[in-house]
C-alpha positions as CSV (number, residue, x, y, z in Angstrom):
1,X,-26.6,-47.2,147.8
2,X,-30.1,-47.0,149.2
3,X,-33.0,-48.0,146.9
4,X,-35.8,-45.6,146.5
5,X,-39.4,-46.7,147.3
6,X,-41.8,-45.9,144.5
7,X,-45.5,-45.3,145.0
8,X,-47.6,-48.3,146.3
9,X,-50.6,-49.5,144.4
10,X,-53.4,-49.2,146.9
11,X,-57.0,-50.4,146.2
12,X,-59.2,-47.4,145.6
13,X,-62.0,-49.1,147.6
14,X,-60.4,-50.5,150.8
15,X,-56.8,-49.2,150.7
16,X,-55.1,-52.6,150.7
17,X,-52.2,-53.4,148.4
18,X,-53.5,-54.3,144.9
19,X,-51.9,-57.2,143.0
20,X,-51.3,-57.8,139.4
21,X,-54.0,-60.2,138.0
22,X,-52.8,-62.1,135.0
23,X,-56.4,-63.2,133.9
24,X,-57.7,-59.6,133.9
25,X,-54.4,-57.9,133.1
26,X,-55.2,-55.4,135.8
27,X,-54.3,-54.5,139.4
28,X,-56.9,-56.2,141.5
29,X,-57.4,-56.1,145.3
30,X,-57.1,-59.6,146.8
31,X,-59.4,-58.6,149.7
32,X,-62.4,-56.9,148.2
33,X,-61.9,-57.8,144.5
34,X,-61.9,-54.2,143.2
35,X,-60.1,-53.7,139.9
36,X,-57.7,-50.8,140.3
37,X,-57.9,-48.0,137.8
38,X,-54.1,-47.7,137.9
39,X,-52.6,-47.5,134.4
40,X,-49.2,-49.0,133.8
41,X,-47.0,-46.0,132.8
42,X,-43.7,-47.6,132.1
43,X,-41.8,-44.9,130.3
44,X,-39.2,-45.1,127.6
45,X,-38.1,-47.8,125.2
46,X,-36.5,-51.0,126.2
47,X,-32.8,-50.3,126.1
48,X,-30.0,-52.6,125.0
49,X,-27.0,-51.9,127.2
50,X,-23.5,-52.0,125.9
51,X,-21.9,-55.2,127.3
52,X,-18.2,-54.1,127.3
53,X,-19.0,-50.9,129.1
54,X,-21.2,-52.7,131.6
55,X,-18.5,-55.2,132.4
56,X,-16.2,-52.4,133.2
57,X,-18.5,-50.3,135.3
58,X,-22.3,-50.3,135.6
59,X,-23.6,-46.9,136.6
60,X,-25.5,-46.6,139.9
61,X,-28.6,-45.2,138.2
62,X,-29.2,-48.6,136.6
63,X,-29.0,-50.4,139.9
64,X,-31.6,-51.1,142.5
65,X,-35.2,-52.3,142.3
66,X,-36.8,-48.8,142.2
67,X,-38.9,-50.0,145.1
68,X,-38.3,-50.8,148.8
69,X,-37.5,-54.5,149.0
70,X,-36.3,-57.0,151.5
71,X,-33.7,-59.4,150.1
72,X,-33.5,-62.8,151.8
73,X,-31.6,-66.0,151.2
74,X,-32.6,-69.6,151.9
75,X,-30.3,-71.6,154.1
76,X,-31.6,-75.0,152.8
77,X,-31.4,-74.6,149.0
78,X,-28.4,-76.6,147.7
79,X,-26.0,-75.5,150.5
80,X,-25.6,-74.8,154.2
81,X,-23.4,-71.7,154.5
82,X,-25.2,-68.4,154.2
83,X,-23.2,-66.8,151.4
84,X,-22.8,-69.9,149.2
85,X,-23.5,-68.9,145.6
86,X,-25.6,-72.0,145.0
87,X,-28.5,-70.9,147.2
88,X,-31.7,-69.2,145.9
89,X,-32.0,-65.5,146.7
90,X,-35.4,-64.0,146.6
91,X,-36.6,-60.4,146.9
92,X,-39.8,-59.8,148.9
93,X,-41.9,-56.9,149.8
94,X,-40.6,-55.6,153.2
95,X,-43.9,-56.2,155.0
96,X,-44.0,-59.9,154.2
97,X,-42.7,-61.8,157.2
98,X,-42.8,-65.5,158.1
99,X,-42.1,-66.2,154.5
100,X,-41.1,-69.7,153.2
101,X,-38.7,-70.2,150.4
102,X,-40.5,-70.3,147.1
103,X,-38.0,-72.8,145.6
104,X,-37.7,-75.5,148.3
105,X,-40.5,-74.6,150.8
106,X,-38.0,-74.2,153.7
107,X,-38.8,-71.7,156.4
108,X,-35.0,-71.1,156.9
109,X,-34.6,-67.8,155.3
110,X,-32.3,-65.0,156.4
111,X,-31.6,-61.4,155.4
112,X,-29.3,-61.2,152.4
113,X,-26.9,-58.3,152.5
114,X,-25.8,-57.3,149.0
115,X,-22.3,-56.1,148.5
116,X,-23.6,-53.8,145.8
117,X,-27.1,-53.0,144.6
118,X,-28.2,-55.4,141.8
119,X,-28.5,-54.3,138.2
120,X,-32.1,-53.3,137.7
121,X,-34.2,-55.2,135.2
122,X,-34.6,-53.2,132.0
123,X,-37.8,-55.0,131.0
124,X,-40.1,-57.9,131.9
125,X,-42.8,-60.2,130.6
126,X,-46.0,-59.8,132.6
127,X,-47.9,-62.9,133.8
128,X,-50.6,-63.8,131.3
129,X,-51.7,-67.3,132.5
130,X,-53.9,-67.0,135.6
131,X,-53.4,-69.1,138.7
132,X,-56.7,-71.1,138.5
133,X,-55.8,-72.2,135.0
134,X,-52.3,-73.3,136.2
135,X,-53.8,-75.3,139.1
136,X,-56.2,-77.1,136.7
137,X,-53.3,-77.8,134.3
138,X,-51.2,-79.3,137.1
139,X,-54.1,-81.5,138.3
140,X,-54.5,-82.9,134.8
141,X,-50.7,-83.4,134.6
142,X,-50.7,-85.4,137.8
143,X,-53.6,-87.6,136.6
144,X,-51.7,-88.5,133.4
145,X,-48.7,-89.8,135.4
146,X,-49.9,-93.4,136.1
147,X,-46.5,-94.4,137.5
148,X,-46.9,-91.8,140.3
149,X,-48.0,-93.1,143.7
150,X,-51.8,-93.1,144.1
151,X,-51.4,-91.0,147.3
152,X,-49.7,-88.2,145.3
153,X,-52.8,-87.6,143.2
154,X,-55.0,-87.2,146.2
155,X,-52.8,-84.6,148.0
156,X,-53.7,-80.9,147.7
157,X,-50.3,-80.0,146.2
158,X,-51.7,-77.2,144.0
159,X,-52.3,-75.2,147.1
160,X,-48.7,-74.3,147.2
161,X,-48.4,-72.9,143.6
162,X,-46.5,-69.6,143.6
163,X,-46.0,-66.9,141.0
164,X,-42.3,-66.0,140.7
165,X,-40.4,-63.6,138.5
166,X,-37.0,-65.1,137.7
167,X,-34.1,-63.3,136.2
168,X,-32.7,-63.8,132.7
169,X,-30.0,-62.1,130.7
170,X,-30.4,-61.7,127.0
171,X,-27.5,-60.9,124.7
172,X,-27.1,-59.5,121.2
173,X,-24.0,-59.7,119.0
174,X,-23.0,-59.2,115.4
175,X,-20.5,-61.9,114.4
176,X,-18.2,-62.4,111.5
177,X,-16.9,-66.0,111.6
178,X,-14.3,-67.2,109.0
179,X,-13.9,-71.0,109.0
180,X,-11.6,-73.6,107.5
181,X,-12.1,-77.4,107.2
182,X,-11.4,-80.5,105.2
183,X,-14.3,-81.2,102.9
184,X,-15.0,-84.8,102.1
185,X,-16.5,-86.0,98.8
186,X,-17.8,-89.6,98.6
187,X,-16.8,-91.8,95.6
188,X,-17.3,-95.5,95.0
189,X,-15.3,-98.3,93.5
190,X,-16.3,-101.8,92.6
191,X,-14.8,-104.6,94.7
192,X,-14.8,-108.4,94.0
193,X,-15.1,-110.8,96.9
194,X,-16.2,-114.4,97.7
195,X,-19.3,-115.0,99.8
196,X,-19.7,-117.7,102.5
197,X,-20.5,-120.3,99.8
198,X,-17.4,-119.6,97.7
199,X,-19.2,-117.7,95.0
200,X,-17.6,-114.6,93.4
201,X,-19.6,-111.4,94.1
202,X,-19.1,-107.7,93.6
203,X,-20.0,-104.7,95.8
204,X,-19.7,-101.0,95.9
205,X,-17.1,-99.6,98.4
206,X,-17.4,-96.0,99.6
207,X,-14.3,-93.8,99.8
208,X,-13.7,-90.2,100.7
209,X,-11.7,-87.7,98.7
210,X,-10.6,-84.8,101.0
211,X,-10.1,-81.3,99.8
212,X,-9.3,-78.0,101.8
213,X,-12.3,-75.6,102.1
214,X,-12.9,-72.3,103.7
215,X,-15.5,-69.6,104.0
216,X,-17.2,-67.2,106.4
217,X,-20.5,-66.9,108.2
218,X,-22.1,-63.5,109.1
219,X,-24.8,-63.7,111.7
220,X,-26.7,-61.4,114.1
221,X,-27.6,-63.0,117.4
222,X,-30.7,-61.4,118.9
223,X,-31.9,-62.0,122.5
224,X,-29.8,-65.1,123.2
225,X,-31.2,-66.1,126.7
226,X,-29.1,-67.1,129.7
227,X,-31.0,-67.8,133.0
228,X,-29.8,-65.8,136.0
229,X,-31.4,-68.2,138.4
230,X,-30.0,-71.0,140.5
231,X,-33.2,-71.6,142.4
232,X,-34.9,-73.5,139.5
233,X,-33.6,-76.7,138.0
234,X,-32.0,-75.7,134.6
235,X,-33.2,-78.9,132.9
236,X,-36.9,-78.1,133.7
237,X,-36.4,-74.4,132.8
238,X,-35.2,-75.4,129.3
239,X,-38.4,-77.5,128.8
240,X,-40.7,-74.5,129.5
241,X,-38.7,-72.1,127.2
242,X,-38.8,-70.1,125.1
243,X,-40.1,-66.9,126.7
244,X,-41.3,-64.5,124.0
245,X,-38.9,-61.7,124.4
246,X,-40.5,-59.7,121.6
247,X,-43.4,-59.1,124.0
248,X,-41.2,-57.5,126.7
249,X,-42.5,-54.3,128.3
250,X,-40.5,-51.7,130.1
251,X,-39.8,-52.4,133.8
252,X,-42.7,-51.3,136.0
253,X,-43.2,-52.3,139.7
254,X,-47.0,-52.6,139.2
255,X,-46.5,-55.9,137.3
256,X,-44.5,-57.2,140.3
257,X,-47.3,-56.5,142.8
258,X,-48.3,-59.7,144.6
259,X,-45.4,-61.7,143.2
260,X,-41.9,-62.7,144.4
261,X,-38.9,-61.6,142.4
262,X,-35.7,-63.7,142.5
263,X,-32.4,-62.0,142.8
264,X,-30.0,-63.1,140.0
265,X,-27.3,-65.4,141.1
266,X,-25.6,-65.8,137.8
267,X,-23.7,-62.5,137.5
268,X,-23.3,-60.6,134.3
269,X,-19.7,-61.6,133.6
270,X,-20.5,-65.3,134.0
271,X,-23.7,-65.0,131.9
272,X,-21.8,-63.2,129.1
273,X,-19.2,-66.0,129.0
274,X,-22.0,-68.6,128.9
275,X,-23.8,-66.8,126.1
276,X,-20.6,-66.6,124.0
277,X,-20.1,-70.3,124.4
278,X,-23.7,-70.9,123.3
279,X,-23.1,-68.6,120.3
280,X,-19.9,-70.4,119.4
281,X,-21.8,-73.8,119.4
282,X,-24.4,-72.4,117.0
283,X,-21.7,-70.8,114.8
284,X,-20.0,-74.1,114.5
285,X,-23.2,-75.7,113.3
286,X,-23.7,-72.8,110.8
287,X,-20.1,-73.1,109.5
288,X,-20.5,-76.9,109.2
289,X,-23.5,-76.4,107.0
290,X,-21.5,-74.3,104.6
291,X,-18.7,-76.9,104.1
292,X,-19.2,-78.4,100.6
293,X,-19.3,-82.1,99.9
294,X,-20.7,-85.0,101.8
295,X,-18.8,-84.8,105.1
296,X,-16.1,-82.8,106.8
297,X,-13.3,-82.9,109.4
298,X,-10.9,-80.6,111.2
299,X,-13.4,-77.7,111.3
300,X,-11.9,-74.6,112.8
301,X,-13.9,-71.4,113.4
302,X,-12.5,-67.9,114.1
303,X,-15.4,-65.7,115.3
304,X,-15.1,-61.9,115.8
305,X,-17.9,-60.4,118.0
306,X,-19.0,-56.8,117.8
307,X,-21.9,-54.6,118.8
308,X,-22.4,-56.7,121.9
309,X,-25.3,-55.6,124.1
310,X,-27.4,-57.1,126.8
311,X,-30.6,-56.8,128.8
312,X,-31.5,-57.9,132.3
313,X,-35.1,-59.0,132.2
314,X,-37.6,-60.7,134.4
315,X,-39.8,-63.6,133.2
316,X,-42.9,-65.1,134.9
317,X,-43.0,-68.6,136.2
318,X,-45.6,-70.5,138.1
319,X,-43.7,-72.7,140.5
320,X,-44.8,-75.7,142.6
321,X,-42.3,-77.2,145.0
322,X,-43.3,-80.2,147.1
323,X,-41.6,-82.9,149.2
324,X,-42.4,-86.5,148.8
325,X,-40.5,-88.9,151.1
326,X,-37.1,-87.4,151.5
327,X,-36.9,-85.7,148.0
328,X,-37.9,-82.3,146.7
329,X,-39.8,-82.1,143.4
330,X,-40.5,-79.1,141.2
331,X,-43.2,-78.3,138.6
332,X,-42.8,-75.3,136.4
333,X,-45.3,-73.5,134.2
334,X,-44.3,-70.7,131.8
335,X,-46.4,-67.7,132.9
336,X,-46.8,-66.4,129.4
337,X,-47.1,-69.5,127.1
338,X,-48.4,-72.1,129.6
339,X,-45.7,-74.6,128.7
340,X,-45.1,-77.0,131.6
341,X,-42.4,-79.3,132.9
342,X,-42.2,-81.2,136.2
343,X,-40.7,-83.9,138.3
344,X,-42.7,-86.5,140.2
345,X,-42.0,-89.6,142.3
346,X,-42.6,-93.1,140.9
347,X,-44.2,-95.9,142.7
348,X,-41.9,-98.8,143.3
349,X,-44.7,-101.4,142.8
350,X,-46.0,-99.8,139.7
351,X,-42.6,-99.8,138.1
352,X,-42.0,-103.4,139.3
353,X,-45.2,-104.7,137.7
354,X,-44.5,-102.7,134.5
355,X,-41.1,-104.4,134.2
356,X,-42.5,-107.8,134.9
357,X,-45.3,-107.3,132.3
358,X,-42.7,-106.3,129.7
359,X,-40.6,-109.4,130.4
360,X,-43.7,-111.7,130.2
361,X,-44.7,-110.0,126.9
362,X,-41.2,-110.5,125.4
363,X,-41.2,-114.2,126.5
364,X,-44.6,-114.7,124.8
365,X,-43.3,-113.2,121.6
366,X,-40.2,-115.3,121.6
367,X,-42.1,-118.5,122.3
368,X,-44.5,-117.8,119.4
369,X,-41.5,-117.1,117.1
370,X,-39.8,-120.4,118.0
């Protein structure tokens, strides 16, 4: 199925392609600075799609990017073979050539031929944090990392900050979850014993009285998020969450102008399974909280899921990827809230002297104590 190109967003002054400016919340020309009078006209409400129906067959009218795009795949991210599912897949404007991978910086990108057009995002969160503020934030972050090599702080790493829209799936479900468990109630008895000197002493000994218990939890899960990306480290992504899904706007290509969009690599079926596992973990905690008494054991839950829906959304991320030595490091900034997480190399000598200092301090304390 061919994707249909929507209207471009030309600058009214010079005709160049205008780009979304998070600071001004407008389309702004990167060449002459003119703010475009274009108004975002995303139509319709944000729709929750039926999960069961979608897993059977997603209609073609919900597929594609609604804009002419070139999809490429990095040959260096996490794998070597072109179609390995562990590699980052990005979507670029077709006129952007000579592009480097936004996730690892490699120039080894190739055209990615999709077997079927992707499920189109239903909504997105526009960038709200401007790039200059992100650069300043990263500089301050570097300066606070005193274990980092001194040369790292002097390098112009912020020059490679990129704005990327990454894919997420969100899931809703109504759940009724009966449970059963053994509820434990503490009680105490007095015990007599002899201490080390042969004197008779008494003490309280804790016991547990077990009783069968059961109940049910009813809960509605709303917008449970599952990342669709494999180009961003999950552990860092979790540190910049949450993304405020209550502020989603309907999908409109004007928000994407000037940014790279990552193609989801976690498909809907896998994301749905992951969301159900996450819901089950939360349900187990909810059921455990209902068990009476002081402790419990043998908790079993029997959830029934209904009214299951999902959305495919795009969330904004400022991404810095840099190489130091032989390793690749990432710094992420939430494009809406500004929450930040990152990796950085540590100086061998700074770590060495820190450990030596701690050992000396412990020895001083021990000597004073003796």
